[in-house]
C-alpha positions in Angstrom: -6.7 -9.1 -35.6 -4.1 -8.9 -33.1 -4.3 -5.6 -32.1 -8.1 -5.4 -32.1 -8.2 -8.3 -29.5 -5.7 -6.7 -27.3 -7.7 -3.5 -27.0 -10.9 -5.3 -26.4 -9.4 -7.5 -23.6 -7.7 -4.0 -22.5 -10.8 -2.1 -22.2 -13.0 -5.1 -20.6 -10.1 -5.3 -18.0 -10.2 -1.6 -17.2 -13.8 -1.3 -16.8 -14.2 -4.4 -14.7 -11.1 -3.7 -12.7 -12.3 -0.2 -12.0 -15.3 -1.5 -10.9 -13.6 -3.9 -8.9 -11.5 -1.5 -7.0 -14.4 0.5 -5.8 -16.3 -2.8 -4.4 -13.3 -3.9 -2.7 -12.6 -0.6 -0.8 -16.4 -0.9 0.3 -16.0 -4.1 1.5 -12.9 -3.3 3.5 -14.5 -0.3 4.8 -17.5 -2.5 6.2 -14.7 -5.3 7.0 -12.9 -2.9 9.4 -16.3 -1.4 11.1 -17.9 -4.6 12.0 -15.0 -7.0 12.7 -11.8 -6.3 14.8 -8.1 -5.2 13.8 -7.3 -9.3 14.5 -9.2 -10.3 11.8 -7.9 -8.3 9.3 -4.4 -9.4 10.3 -5.5 -13.2 10.3 -7.2 -12.8 6.9 -3.9 -11.3 5.3 -1.7 -14.1 7.1 -4.0 -16.8 5.7 -3.7 -15.7 2.1 -0.2 -15.4 2.1 0.2 -19.2 3.7 -2.2 -20.6 0.9 -0.3 -18.5 -1.6 3.0 -20.4 -0.4 0.8 -23.9 -1.1 -0.2 -22.7 -4.6 3.4 -23.9 -5.3 1.8 -27.7 -5.7 0.7 -26.2 -9.2 3.9 -26.7 -10.3 4.0 -24.2 -12.8 1.4 -26.2 -14.9 -0.8 -22.9 -16.1 2.0 -20.9 -17.8 3.6 -24.1 -19.8 0.1 -25.4 -20.8 -1.0 -21.9 -21.9 2.2 -21.5 -23.7 1.9 -24.5 -25.6 -1.6 -23.6 -26.8 -0.5 -20.6 -28.9 0.5 -22.8 -31.9 -2.1 -25.2 -32.1 -4.7 -22.1 -31.7 -3.0 -20.4 -34.6 -3.0 -23.5 -36.7 -6.5 -24.2 -35.6 -5.6 -27.9 -34.9 -8.8 -28.7 -32.8 -7.3 -32.7 -31.8 -4.0 -30.7 -30.0 -6.1 -28.4 -28.2 -8.5 -31.0 -26.9 -5.7 -33.0 -26.0 -3.9 -30.7 -24.1 -7.0 -29.6 -22.7 -7.4 -33.0 -21.4 -4.1 -33.5 -19.9 -4.9 -29.8 -18.0 -8.4 -30.8 -16.8 -6.5 -33.7 -15.0 -3.3 -32.2 -13.7 -5.6 -29.1 -12.5 -7.8 -31.6 -10.8 -4.9 -33.3 -8.8 -3.3 -29.7 -7.6 -7.0 -28.9 -6.3 -6.9 -32.0 -4.4 -3.2 -31.9 -3.2 -3.9 -28.2 -2.0 -6.6 -29.4 0.6 -4.9 -32.2 2.0 -1.3 -30.7 2.2 -3.3 -27.4 3.9 -5.2 -29.4 6.5 -2.0 -31.4 7.2 0.2 -28.4 8.0 -2.7 -27.1 10.3 -1.0 -27.7 13.3 1.9 -25.7 12.2 -0.3 -22.6 12.4 1.2 -21.3 15.3 5.1 -21.1 14.0 3.4 -18.4 12.0 2.0 -15.9 14.3 3.8 -14.2 17.1 0.8 -13.9 19.3 -1.9 -16.3 18.5 -5.1 -13.5 18.5 -8.2 -13.9 20.6 -10.3 -15.2 17.5 -12.8 -18.2 17.6 -12.6 -20.9 15.3 -8.9 -19.9 14.1 -8.5 -23.6 12.5 -12.4 -23.5 11.0 -11.7 -20.5 9.3 -8.1 -21.6 8.3 -10.0 -24.7 6.6 -12.0 -22.5 4.8 -9.2 -20.7 3.4 -7.6 -23.9 2.1 -11.0 -25.2 0.9 -11.4 -22.0 -1.3 -8.0 -22.2 -2.5 -8.4 -25.9 -3.8 -11.9 -25.6 -5.2 -10.2 -22.6 -7.5 -8.5 -25.1 -9.6 -11.5 -27.2 -10.4 -12.7 -26.3 -13.7 -10.5 -23.3 -14.0 -8.4 -24.7 -16.5 -10.8 -23.8 -19.3 -10.3 -20.2 -18.4 -6.9 -20.6 -19.9 -8.1 -21.6 -23.2 -9.9 -18.6 -23.2 -7.2 -16.3 -22.5 -4.8 -17.9 -24.8 -7.2 -17.7 -27.8 -7.0 -13.8 -27.2 -10.2 -14.0 -25.8 -9.5 -12.8 -22.0 -12.4 -10.5 -22.3 -14.7 -13.1 -21.8 -12.7 -14.3 -18.8 -12.5 -10.9 -17.4 -16.3 -10.5 -17.6 -17.1 -13.4 -15.5 -14.6 -12.7 -13.0 -15.7 -9.0 -12.3 -19.4 -9.8 -12.5 -19.4 -12.7 -9.6 -16.7 -10.7 -7.9 -19.2 -7.7 -7.5 -22.0 -9.9 -6.6 -19.8 -12.0 -4.0 -19.0 -8.5 -2.5 -22.4 -7.3 -2.2 -23.6 -10.4 -0.2 -20.4 -10.3 1.8 -21.3 -6.3 2.6 -24.8 -7.7 3.8 -23.4 -10.9 6.2 -21.1 -9.0 7.5 -23.8 -6.0 8.6 -26.7 -8.4 9.4 -24.1 -11.3 11.2 -20.8 -9.9 11.7 -19.9 -13.7 11.1 -16.5 -14.1 9.3 -16.9 -17.3 8.9 -20.2 -17.2 6.8 -18.3 -14.3 5.1 -15.8 -17.1 3.6 -18.1 -19.5 3.4 -19.8 -17.3 0.2 -16.2 -16.7 -1.0 -16.2 -20.5 -1.7 -19.7 -20.7 -3.2 -19.0 -17.8 -5.8 -15.4 -19.4 -6.5 -17.1 -22.7 -7.6 -20.1 -21.0 -9.4 -17.7 -18.9 -11.4 -15.9 -21.8 -12.2 -18.5 -24.0 -13.4 -20.0 -20.8 -15.3 -16.7 -20.2 -17.1 -16.8 -23.8 -18.5 -20.2 -23.5 -19.7 -19.0 -20.9 -21.4 -15.7 -22.6 -22.9 -17.9 -25.3 -24.4 -19.9 -22.9 -26.3 -16.8 -21.2 -27.6 -15.6 -24.3 -28.3 -18.1 -27.4 -28.8 -15.0 -29.6 -30.4 -14.0 -30.2 -26.7 -17.0 -32.5 -26.2 -16.1 -34.6 -29.3 -12.4 -35.1 -28.3 -12.5 -36.1 -24.5 -9.9 -39.3 -25.3 -7.7 -37.3 -27.5 -3.9 -37.7 -25.7 -0.8 -35.2 -25.8 2.2 -36.7 -28.0 5.2 -37.8 -26.4 7.3 -34.8 -27.8 4.5 -32.4 -26.6 4.5 -33.8 -23.2 8.1 -34.0 -23.0 8.3 -29.6 -23.9 5.5 -29.4 -21.2 7.3 -31.3 -18.5 10.4 -29.0 -19.3 8.8 -25.9 -19.1 6.9 -27.1 -16.1 10.1 -27.4 -14.2 11.4 -24.5 -15.0 8.0 -22.5 -14.3 8.0 -24.4 -10.6 11.2 -23.1 -9.9 10.0 -19.5 -11.0 6.9 -19.7 -8.9 9.1 -20.6 -5.5 10.4 -17.4 -6.5 7.7 -15.6 -7.0 5.8 -16.9 -4.1 8.7 -16.7 -1.8 8.9 -12.5 -2.6 5.3 -11.9 -2.6 4.0 -14.0 0.2 6.3 -13.9 2.8 6.0 -10.5 4.0 3.0 -10.9 5.8 4.8 -14.1 7.3 7.7 -12.4 8.5 5.7 -9.2 9.8 3.8 -11.6 11.8 6.1 -13.7 13.1 8.8 -10.9 14.1 6.6 -7.8 14.5 3.2 -8.8 15.2 -0.5 -9.2 13.6 -1.0 -5.2 13.9 1.7 -4.4 11.2 0.3 -7.2 9.1 -3.7 -5.5 9.4 -2.1 -2.3 8.6 0.1 -3.3 5.9 -2.9 -5.2 4.5 -4.5 -2.0 3.6 -1.7 -0.8 1.6 -1.3 -3.9 0.0 -5.0 -3.9 -0.6 -4.9 -0.6 -2.8 -1.2 -1.1 -4.4 -2.2 -4.5 -5.6 -5.5 -2.9 -7.2 -3.6 -0.4 -8.7 -1.4 -3.4 -10.1 -3.9 -5.4 -11.3 -5.3 -2.5 -13.2 -2.2 -2.1 -14.6 -1.1 -5.4 -15.0 -4.0 -5.8 -17.4 -2.3 -4.1 -20.0 0.3 -6.9 -20.1 -2.4 -9.8 -19.9 -4.3 -8.3 -22.8 -1.4 -8.4 -24.9 0.5 -11.8 -23.8 -1.4 -14.3 -26.0 -1.4 -11.7 -29.1 2.9 -11.6 -28.7 2.6 -15.6 -28.4 0.5 -15.6 -32.2 2.9 -13.1 -33.4 6.1 -15.2 -32.1 4.6 -18.2 -34.0 3.5 -16.2 -37.3 6.0 -13.0 -37.5 9.7 -12.0 -37.4 12.5 -11.2 -34.8 12.3 -7.6 -36.0 8.8 -7.2 -35.4 9.0 -8.6 -31.8 11.5 -6.1 -31.1 9.6 -3.4 -32.3 6.5 -4.3 -30.4 8.8 -4.8 -27.6 10.1 -1.2 -27.7 6.5 0.3 -27.9 5.0 -1.9 -24.9 8.5 -1.1 -22.8 7.6 2.5 -23.3 3.7 2.1 -22.4 5.1 0.0 -19.4 7.3 2.9 -18.2 4.5 5.9 -18.4 1.7 3.9 -16.6 4.0 2.6 -13.9 6.0 5.5 -13.5 2.7 7.9 -13.4 1.1 5.1 -10.9 3.9 5.0 -8.6 4.4 8.9 -8.4 0.2 8.9 -7.8 1.1 6.3 -4.8 4.0 8.4 -3.0 1.8 11.5 -3.0 -1.5 10.0 -1.8 -1.5 6.7 -0.3 -1.1 8.1 3.3 -3.6 10.8 2.3 -6.0 8.0 1.3 -5.3 5.6 4.0 -6.0 8.6 6.7 -9.4 9.5 5.3 -10.4 5.7 4.6 -9.8 3.9 7.7 -8.0 6.4 10.2 -4.8 7.5 11.4 -4.3 4.3 13.5 -3.3 2.8 10.1 -0.5 4.7 8.9 2.9 3.6 7.6 5.7 6.0 8.3 7.1 7.8 5.1 10.3 5.7 5.1 8.1 2.8 4.5 5.9 4.0 2.3 9.0 4.9 -0.1 10.3 1.5 -0.1 6.9 -0.1 -1.1 6.5 2.5 -4.0 10.0 1.8 -4.9 9.5 -1.8 -5.1 6.1 -1.4 -6.7 8.0 0.6 -9.9 10.7 -1.8 -10.0 8.5 -4.9 -10.2 6.1 -2.9 -12.6 9.1 -2.3 -15.0 9.9 -6.1 -15.1 6.4 -6.5 -16.5 7.5 -6.1 -20.6 10.2 -8.6 -20.2 8.0 -11.2 -18.3 5.1 -10.6 -20.8 7.7 -11.6 -23.5 9.3 -14.5 -21.3 5.8 -16.0 -21.0 5.0 -15.4 -25.0 8.0 -17.1 -26.1 8.3 -20.0 -23.3 11.8 -18.9 -22.1 10.9 -20.2 -18.7 13.7 -23.0 -18.6 16.8 -20.3 -19.2 16.6 -18.1 -16.2 15.1 -20.8 -14.0 17.9 -20.6 -11.2 17.2 -16.8 -11.0 14.1 -17.6 -8.9 16.4 -19.7 -6.5 18.5 -16.9 -5.6 15.9 -14.6 -5.7 14.1 -16.6 -3.1 17.2 -17.2 -1.1 18.2 -13.5 -0.9 14.8 -12.4 -0.1 14.1 -14.7 2.5 17.6 -13.7 4.4 17.7 -10.2 4.0 14.2 -9.8 5.2 15.0 -12.0 8.4 18.2 -9.8 9.2 16.7 -6.4 8.4 13.9 -7.3 10.1 15.5 -7.3 13.4 17.1 -4.0 12.8 14.2 -1.9 11.0 11.2 -3.7 12.0 8.6 -3.3 9.1 11.0 -0.9 7.0 13.7 -4.3 7.1 11.1 -6.6 5.4 10.4 -4.6 2.5 14.1 -3.4 1.9 14.7 -7.4 1.8 12.2 -7.6 -1.1 14.3 -4.6 -2.7 17.6 -6.2 -2.8 16.5 -9.2 -4.0 15.0 -7.8 -6.6 18.0 -5.4 -7.6 20.6 -8.4 -7.3 18.4 -10.9 -9.4 15.6 -10.2 -11.2 16.3 -6.6 -12.6 19.4 -7.7 -14.9 19.0 -11.4 -15.2 15.5 -11.6 -16.7 16.0 -8.7 -19.5 19.7 -10.4 -20.5 17.6 -13.9 -20.9 15.1 -12.6 -22.9 17.4 -10.4 -25.3 19.9 -13.3 -25.7 17.6 -15.7 -26.5 14.4 -14.4 -27.7 15.1 -11.2 -29.3 18.7 -11.8 -30.3 20.2 -8.1 -29.5 22.7 -7.1 -27.1 21.1 -5.9 -23.6 22.9 -3.0 -23.4 20.2 -1.2 -25.5 17.5 -2.1 -22.8 19.6 -1.1 -19.7 20.5 2.4 -21.0 16.9 3.1 -21.8 16.0 1.5 -18.1 18.2 4.0 -16.6 17.3 7.2 -19.1 13.6 6.5 -18.2 14.4 5.7 -14.2 16.2 9.0 -14.2 13.4 11.1 -16.1 10.8 9.5 -13.6 12.8 10.6 -10.8 13.0 14.0 -11.9 9.2 14.1 -12.7 8.3 12.9 -9.5 10.0 15.3 -7.4 8.8 17.9 -9.5 5.1 16.7 -8.8 5.7 16.4 -4.8 6.9 20.0 -4.6 3.9 21.5 -6.8 1.4 19.1 -5.0 2.6 20.2 -1.3 3.2 23.7 -2.2 -0.1 24.2 -3.6 -2.3 22.0 -1.4 -1.7 21.3 2.2 -5.4 20.8 3.5 -5.9 17.1 4.7 -9.4 16.9 3.8 -11.4 15.0 0.7 -11.2 18.4 -1.1 -7.5 18.2 -0.9 -7.3 14.7 -1.7 -9.0 15.5 -5.0 -6.7 18.3 -5.6 -3.6 16.2 -5.2 -5.0 13.7 -7.2 -5.7 16.0 -10.0 -2.0 17.3 -9.9 -0.6 13.7 -9.7 -2.4 12.8 -13.0 -1.9 15.9 -14.8 1.8 17.4 -13.9 3.8 14.0 -14.9 1.5 13.3 -18.2 2.1 16.7 -19.3 5.7 16.4 -18.8 5.9 12.9 -20.5 4.1 14.5 -23.4 6.7 17.4 -23.4 9.9 15.0 -22.9 8.5 12.2 -25.7 6.4 14.0 -28.1 9.3 13.5 -31.0 10.0 9.6 -30.1 8.9 7.2 -32.6 7.1 5.1 -29.6 4.8 8.2 -28.9 4.2 8.9 -32.5 3.1 5.1 -32.9 0.4 5.8 -30.0 -0.5 9.1 -31.2 -2.0 7.8 -34.5 -3.2 4.7 -32.9 -5.1 6.6 -30.9 -6.2 9.3 -33.9 -7.6 6.1 -35.9 -9.6 5.0 -33.2 -11.1 8.1 -32.7 -11.7 8.4 -36.3 -13.3 4.7 -36.5 -15.7 5.5 -33.4 -16.9 9.0 -35.1 -17.4 7.4 -38.5 -19.5 4.4 -36.7 -21.5 7.1 -34.6 -22.5 8.8 -38.2 -23.5 6.1 -39.6 
């Protein structure tokens, strides 16, 4: 059942995200054509500022989701209802606080911008960003119950249904009115509508929630949630600082033009990462269920299989991004929006290293190991900010991303697996580091081969040339990986799984 739910979640996520990427690229193309570059820069800057405000959430989401795994496995309706009641009250407070704090810090906006852009109604635009961020928390807590119950495909369906409709409406608004304010108003409207729709669907799936609106969480559970929330708050600080300060530092020390350029790269990289993350999002609840009902040996076996897929998809994606990013950006929005190869290199390295952490982080969330490595996030944040500010003054844009690389290597890459192996899997972490090293060496070698072949065979900078490079980037790494890993236990497992799925499909088709 866990495998079936994971596969179903994955299929819905991949299809939805594929559609979402296409729609996003079209919307961004229209955005650039009908609004100035400064609007693109301010959009990226305000998005990052509001990401920092999300710290108000205090790690409630992951802590509550983890608390739901056991009662869902045991079908304890009263405890589920009690947790959801607590979750509801917490998220309503969070949404309100984000709106209030967001508006209060509005006078500080000039501190984040090197030169104020020539844009009308900057304060009104910022307030709309704040309202959208705050409203996103109302009713959103019910989405977590669906995800924790291994039914993420339901939330995914609603997410991308409304996302596609929203983008179509925004494109129409931009073409007809060229009005950025209306563009943002639509975003708020669809945020509210989507959350209400998810809320109604949750009540249909779990009708017992209506009958247990006064259930309260027992003291022991509250204490556990509070402890996890404290740890997750610290983790969230680290994550937000690393992910959301790049644009702010670029805006302050380099200028909004670099923010605008990076926003296009970030759109593509984030889209790819979001697609790949569906693999891990789809199995987190299943791993949480396995932790409740299974053994440590089984957990470790599944970890090795997931880490193998983690390496495969992120290494192939990193190779594709490094070779294709600038070619795609040039054809999509023009040469004025290109970064140098040094910057592309460090961005892709960060993408690979961050992606390779996903298996460990999935297990951390599923096993609730937030407390043990809580201080890691503090050091990560401090190192990232200091390194990025110092290096941006020396290397400009390249320095910001180099700072992110340094903070990741000195903290996350070794602390997170150490904690997981010590407290979760109960094994020596040296096996993980050896496998990580071997995987990375193979990735570098395969990447160099793919890069050399693609440049040798195709040098024409056209759409046809881009398609040719895409084919090479997909075929060569995967063929080489099949040759390298064909004899491994992990490869054999997935080979058998795909064979069984194909046989079931053919059998159902014949019936």
